[in-house]
C-alpha atoms as one frame of an Amber mdcrd trajectory, in Angstrom:
protein
  21.242 136.778  72.906  21.159 133.002  72.807  23.926 130.858  74.217  24.629
 128.543  71.262  24.171 128.317  67.501  24.892 124.938  65.915  25.795 124.874
  62.214  25.618 121.374  60.781  24.045 118.835  58.460  20.621 118.137  59.988
  18.827 117.102  56.792  15.503 118.464  58.047  12.560 116.791  56.351  14.559
 113.750  55.252  15.294 110.441  56.941  19.079 110.532  56.554  20.990 107.897
  58.542  24.603 108.624  57.585  27.091 109.154  60.414  27.415 112.893  59.749
  23.699 113.603  60.123  23.098 111.185  62.993  25.918 112.593  65.137  24.893
 116.199  64.403  21.386 115.447  65.659  22.588 113.529  68.703  25.040 116.229
  69.824  22.374 118.893  69.346  19.822 116.910  71.336  22.207 116.587  74.283
  23.158 120.282  74.202  19.458 121.193  74.268  18.980 118.860  77.257  21.804
 120.621  79.108  21.095 124.246  78.221  17.385 124.329  77.370  15.662 124.748
  74.015  15.473 128.543  74.262  19.263 128.808  74.427  20.021 126.838  71.248
  19.540 127.687  67.553  20.304 125.440  64.579  21.360 126.187  61.011  20.999
 123.303  58.552  23.704 123.057  55.882  21.849 120.293  54.003  21.395 121.177
  50.355  24.896 121.087  48.917  25.936 124.102  46.838  22.722 126.004  47.595
  23.415 125.800  51.321  27.025 126.926  50.893  25.896 129.978  48.906  24.024
 131.054  52.029  27.079 130.536  54.230  27.865 134.254  54.671  24.312 135.010
  55.814  24.274 131.987  58.123  27.633 132.903  59.661  26.538 136.505  60.211
  23.288 135.460  61.924  25.154 132.970  64.113  27.732 135.511  65.282  25.315
 138.391  65.747  22.819 136.613  67.981  24.807 133.899  69.816  27.639 133.729
  72.352  28.985 130.383  71.100  29.043 128.929  67.603  29.489 125.201  67.118
  30.209 123.851  63.647  29.978 120.184  62.600  30.702 120.227  58.847  32.241
 117.742  56.449  35.209 118.724  54.252  33.474 121.191  51.910  31.575 122.924
  54.687  34.722 123.224  56.808  36.608 124.955  53.995  33.837 127.559  53.815
  32.663 128.067  57.396  35.924 127.964  59.375  37.723 130.862  57.573  34.466
 132.813  57.218  33.619 132.616  60.916  37.163 133.531  61.954  37.128 136.585
  59.657  33.710 137.836  60.775  34.538 137.106  64.405  37.090 139.929  64.317
  34.006 142.128  64.741  31.984 139.986  67.173  34.497 138.199  69.444  32.371
 135.102  70.036  33.594 131.647  71.054  34.068 129.233  68.150  33.919 125.452
  68.568  34.413 122.667  66.039  33.042 119.182  66.742  34.836 116.811  64.374
  32.800 113.954  62.913  34.959 111.085  61.674  38.716 110.634  61.587  39.751
 112.506  58.452  40.806 115.910  59.847  44.531 115.425  60.717  45.366 114.109
  57.241  43.080 116.660  55.556  44.896 119.614  57.152  48.443 118.563  56.243
  48.380 120.411  52.902  45.943 123.179  53.888  47.941 125.798  55.792  45.337
 128.568  55.519  42.581 126.345  56.865  44.903 125.131  59.638  45.611 128.722
  60.623  41.890 129.512  60.720  41.130 126.501  62.928  43.899 127.475  65.329
  41.801 130.547  66.121  38.960 128.343  67.385  38.423 128.101  71.139  37.989
 124.354  70.998  38.308 121.448  68.588  36.618 118.264  69.787  37.849 114.997
  68.305  36.668 111.414  68.755  39.899 109.643  69.759  43.215 110.205  71.571
  45.070 109.305  68.379  43.396 112.207  66.575  44.181 114.594  69.423  47.871
 113.669  69.353  47.987 114.023  65.548  46.546 117.550  65.695  48.803 118.572
  68.572  51.762 117.414  66.474  50.582 119.913  63.833  50.661 122.758  66.369
  47.124 122.794  67.774  46.592 123.506  71.474  42.876 123.568  72.298  42.065
 120.006  71.251  39.757 117.913  73.437  38.747 114.253  73.222  34.969 113.911
  73.066  34.310 110.274  72.127  31.429 109.411  69.887  28.284 108.720  71.885
  24.625 107.904  71.512  21.623 108.155  73.772  21.137 104.394  73.831  19.338
 102.103  76.235  22.226  99.913  77.319  20.987  96.404  78.031  21.068  94.922
  81.506  23.039  91.692  81.912  19.763  89.852  82.428  18.650  90.996  78.955
  21.656  89.616  77.076  20.819  87.132  74.334  23.146  84.108  74.069  23.491
  81.901  70.981  24.881  78.439  71.719  23.877  76.633  68.539  24.567  77.015
  64.832  23.955  78.851  62.657  25.360  81.875  64.459  23.809  85.154  63.337
  26.220  87.827  62.107  25.412  91.292  60.794  26.893  94.502  59.439  25.362
  97.766  60.636  26.705 100.737  58.709  26.243 102.663  55.507  26.219 100.098
  52.720  29.243 100.851  50.572  32.273  98.955  49.349  34.658 100.920  51.581
  32.811  99.737  54.682  33.933  96.228  53.804  30.468  94.890  53.022  31.693
  92.759  50.128  34.552  91.452  52.273  32.036  90.388  54.925  29.894  88.593
  52.341  32.892  86.750  50.886  34.289  85.853  54.306  31.022  84.298  55.482
  30.745  82.321  52.235  34.331  81.069  52.595  33.868  80.035  56.224  30.679
  78.117  55.510  32.395  76.365  52.615  35.310  75.525  54.921  33.023  73.870
  57.455  30.830  72.272  54.793  27.701  73.562  56.527  26.007  76.845  57.417
  27.873  77.935  60.528  27.068  81.623  59.998  24.236  83.667  58.528  24.743
  87.325  57.620  22.257  90.198  57.640  23.318  93.524  56.116  21.719  96.671
  57.555  22.056 100.283  56.465  21.220 102.791  53.766  22.868 101.994  50.450
  25.245 104.733  49.333  23.516 106.534  46.466  26.643 106.313  44.292  27.006
 102.563  44.789  23.554 101.115  44.143  24.681  99.337  40.962  27.574  97.682
  42.803  25.308  96.539  45.644  22.608  95.229  43.332  25.238  93.107  41.598
  26.531  91.904  44.966  23.016  90.997  46.131  22.552  88.818  43.074  25.337
  86.582  44.426  23.827  86.145  47.902  23.111  82.582  49.000  20.000  82.043
  51.133  21.916  82.610  54.372  22.878  86.205  53.431  20.199  88.903  53.345
  19.838  92.655  53.085  17.763  93.954  55.993  17.574  97.559  54.739  18.013
 100.207  57.442  17.077 100.581  61.086  16.303 103.925  62.833  19.249 104.866
  65.043  17.097 104.717  68.195  16.143 101.088  67.440  19.671  99.777  66.963
  20.052  98.008  70.312  16.689  96.314  69.952  17.757  94.830  66.608  21.420
  94.083  67.338  20.899  92.273  70.659  19.686  89.221  68.737  23.002  88.762
  66.906  26.013  86.649  67.777  28.567  89.215  66.528  28.837  92.377  64.444
  31.256  92.495  61.515  33.017  95.786  60.780  35.678  95.180  58.087  35.868
  98.863  57.163  38.579 100.659  55.205  36.546 103.850  54.733  38.915 106.819
  54.428  36.963 109.112  56.762  36.378 106.555  59.521  36.580 107.895  63.066
  34.919 106.476  66.155  32.211 104.590  64.286  28.757 104.782  65.855  28.083
 101.156  64.973  30.661 100.141  67.610  28.602 101.944  70.254  25.425 100.239
  69.039  27.074  96.833  69.337  28.501  97.448  72.817  25.172  98.718  74.147
  23.511  95.568  72.787  26.148  93.314  74.356  27.335  92.140  70.943  31.088
  91.579  70.381  32.668  93.050  67.238  35.021  91.551  64.664  36.672  94.583
  63.072  39.556  95.546  60.812  42.381  97.468  62.502  41.684 100.428  60.218
  42.219 103.935  61.599  40.968 104.147  65.190  39.228 100.783  65.578  41.989
  99.276  67.782  41.531 102.164  70.232  37.887 101.180  70.675  37.639  97.428
  70.040  39.810  95.514  72.508  40.188  91.953  73.786  37.210  92.481  76.106
  34.782  93.574  73.388  35.821  91.643  70.306  38.561  90.887  67.804  40.673
  93.028  65.474  42.442  91.739  62.351  44.747  93.511  59.827  42.812  95.639
  57.342  42.506  94.203  53.806  43.785  90.845  55.097  40.794  88.733  54.121
  42.639  85.548  55.038  43.002  86.842  58.619  39.305  87.833  58.575  38.302
  84.310  57.563  40.712  82.742  60.061  39.198  84.827  62.868  35.687  83.721
  61.935  36.775  80.076  61.810  38.424  80.392  65.214  35.313  81.995  66.683
  33.131  79.301  65.145  35.282  76.634  66.792  35.178  78.363  70.183  31.923
  80.276  70.437  31.997  80.311  74.248  35.025  82.639  74.201  33.138  85.200
  72.139  30.020  84.859  74.288  32.095  85.522  77.411  32.781  89.031  76.087
  29.120  90.086  76.088  28.962  91.427  79.637  32.212  93.355  79.100  30.611
  95.004  76.068  27.913  96.436  78.346  30.524  97.735  80.809  32.439  99.398
  77.981  29.241 101.012  76.688  28.769 102.769  80.029  31.847 104.899  79.257
  30.021 106.494  76.349  26.765 107.549  77.957  25.614 110.775  76.331  25.087
 112.754  79.539  28.707 112.141  80.564  30.483 112.667  77.240  28.672 115.906
  76.333  30.114 117.630  79.428  33.408 117.944  77.560  31.696 120.446  75.270
  28.939 122.054  77.381  31.380 122.906  80.187  33.124 125.269  77.768  30.049
 127.064  76.431
């Protein structure tokens, strides 16, 4: 009998770079490092409805041949797998673990009493922030653990930091390209700031896979780009630091409903790049005065004002770069994963 079966969205055979898939792969990689490849099996839920039809068979295989089952689903998968595993586990008595990806779970469970009851039977629920833990405990959960987001990144040394002392300062976004990630807000803010100064103080590069449902919106947005704003397509997650280290700051004006501990914040810290982020969801718990700036979500005037202030005092932002590296050390994969592997 193997030690662990991981049920999650791996997207085998496809180059998927969304947060769900990336974190599933990263967590699995670290568990394999800790326990050994022979002790870990994976079940890929990629495939939408077809994959969910196979849920009963997948759950049965997981419980029959493994001591621990770890699930990392999104909303639809959670509704299927959590109750199913709890029901079948009446026969098998295995340990059930749920690694939450994103920040949507506390709100999602408020009107789902049956699903809440099923999850209370799990041996561990692992969330990305203290705020999420407190929210679930307020709903009656006990076995909730904080396992911050993490990546197996090569954190730069201080000697490798790249400093920009002259205009134009290079800005970027580094997330899925969708309206809710604030991409359009970033474009408009940079335009407004440059118009304010009457010169090109900032350039903006946009990185990430375009959301398949929003290609028309983004194509229209691209048609408005001046020469100092470009779409850089996407970067493999293991190349993020190499790309980001050359930027002055990362913009993260998100208001995405499912936002948790965004991986892009880890990428920026490891590259020694301060972040200018909205105060949406859990961002203020992660971005502090040492690593960047936070402004009120949807307040584009405050966003612009922050960029103007930074442009007028670039040395203050640059002084945060070494602190970004120190903060990144907290999220080294080999340390964070112990929260989970110690319970397997």
